[in-house]
C-alpha positions, 0 to 999 in steps of 0.5 A: 784858703790857699796858701801863698808863699812867704814873702822873702823878707818879714817885719819883727819887733827886736831888742835894742839893748836891755832895759824897759820897754823902750828898746823893743824897736821894730825891724826886718828880717829874711823870712825863715825857710823849713829845712828838713822835718820843719814848718814855717808858721804865720803867726796870728797872734802872740803872747806878752809874757813875764818871762819876755820882760825878764828876758828884756830885762836882761836876767835871762838870755836875750842879747841885742836883736833877739827876737822875743815870744814863745806864745805862738798860734798861725796858720802853717805856710810852707814844709821842709823836707820829711814833713808829711803833706796835711800839715800844710794851711793847718792852724796849729798852736806852738809849744814854746821849746822845739824838741830834737825828739832824738835825745834821752830826754825826748825818747824818756817823754822829757821833752821840757828837758830836751837841749838837742833839738832848735830850743826856746822861741825868744832865747835859742831862735827868733819868736813871734814878735814877728810875721812869720817862724819857724816851728815842728810837728814835734811842737805844734798841735792841730787848732780848731775852727772854734779857737781863734789865734789870740785863744790858740796862742796863749794855751800853750804857755799860760794854760798849759803850764798851770795843768801841768803844774796841777797834773805834778801837784796831785791834787785830787776834788775837795782839797784846798789848792792856793793859787798866788800870782792869780789875777796873771796869766798864768795865774788867772787859767791854773784857778779855773783849771784847779776849780775844774780838777775839783779843787776849792780855790783861793787866789791871792792878788796884790791888787784889788782890782784884781779880785773880781776877775779870779773870783769869777774864774773860779776861785771861792775866795781871794785874798791881798797879798796877806798872811793873815787873811790866806790863813782865814780863807783857807781855814774857811774853805775847810783846810783846818791846817792848811792848803794841800796846794800851793801853785806859786807864780810869782816867787820870791814877792810871796813865796814865803807866805805861801810856804805858810800856808800849807797844811802837813804834807802839803805841796808847794810848785814852783812855776814861776818867778817875777823877781829872780832870786834866791828865796827864804825857803824856811828849813825847819817847816818844810822839814817838820810839816814833812812839804813838799817843794818841786819845779814845774816847768812849761808845757809839753806837746801833749799838755798842749793836746789837752787843753786844746782839747779842753778848751775846744770842748768847753770844759775851760775858757780862756780869759780873751786875751788884751790885742794890740798890733805887734807895733804895740808890743812896747806898751804891751810890755809897759801895761805888763811891768805896770802890773795892769794885765789882767791874764794876758796880752796878744800881739798880733802881725 
């Protein structure tokens, strides 16, 4: 395929303010031009994530004029100085943060903590609710032909986040793993990944409509947000004193239930916070049971590279994305707010 130079302007959907989905409005922007060490990617698909909804509601660092969207895949159409020519025309999936590659965090391999680079899509730089985005070889992973753009877009956030959390929790084969918010984009793929790692998985969902999809992803038991049902399901799968690991993708709505579900020396990894605010940590339970509660950030480039390999090899099959044109991104947000989406939605310019 021959690469056509990007046009001078591009279509975007930006925030007119903060609030419900109606604040997402169409606009036109200058098409980004690559600086030294940068790429320009023509967006093939961009995921619609709960993080985007928090930003739209004004609960994160986003204001009027922000272009959201951090789950991006597409084709490299322009290179800046100092970028090897073989990047041109490559199909890529992008990690949501572009690191600088020079700071102490980057030197230590902690690129998710870099604050010296261009930053996070939808906060520090324009995101993927657009026809083109800036990128870098430091946050781009080539996509094989067998992975389409809609799938590639969700690999970093919806899949890579769960892989990183499970690695942090040191999940072993045979252990019982609880995944909260198991019907969401991150939750559904975390279920599949935990199963791939040999765990016995319990999915916690808020709606019976999502039970079948969570079972199909690999959960041996699926329960609604009910402490007694969760405890019984964990015991049935071999967690006599509780689960070995909980991957908490929702935060406040399920945190107390998830913490109670842990066995002594269990590990809870927090990756989502759908209702920002204080969490009800029970210090007595945490101390007596010697629980480990930790956070896990978004995927880095190494995580995304591993996910791409897992998908290309057929070890993990991402849930097919719900596709909409970019002009309907507000409708995708409305469905997200109504919690009617199982898995992940993507928009395509």
